[in-house]
C-alpha positions, 0 to 999 in steps of 0.5 A: 500500500505504501508504494501505491501512496507514493505512486499517487503522490508522484503522479500528483506532483508531476513526477518530482516528489517521488525523488525525495522518497526513493532514489530511483532511475525509473521515470515512469513512476515505478519504484525499483530501489535496486535498479541503479 
């Protein structure tokens, strides 16, 4: 559920807020903490 909430916040913020929650190389709103 937490990732869903972060995804909603990311979408509402235009893709800027999620960078503060999780460092992530994926710009599509998907959270892959080990992607880098």
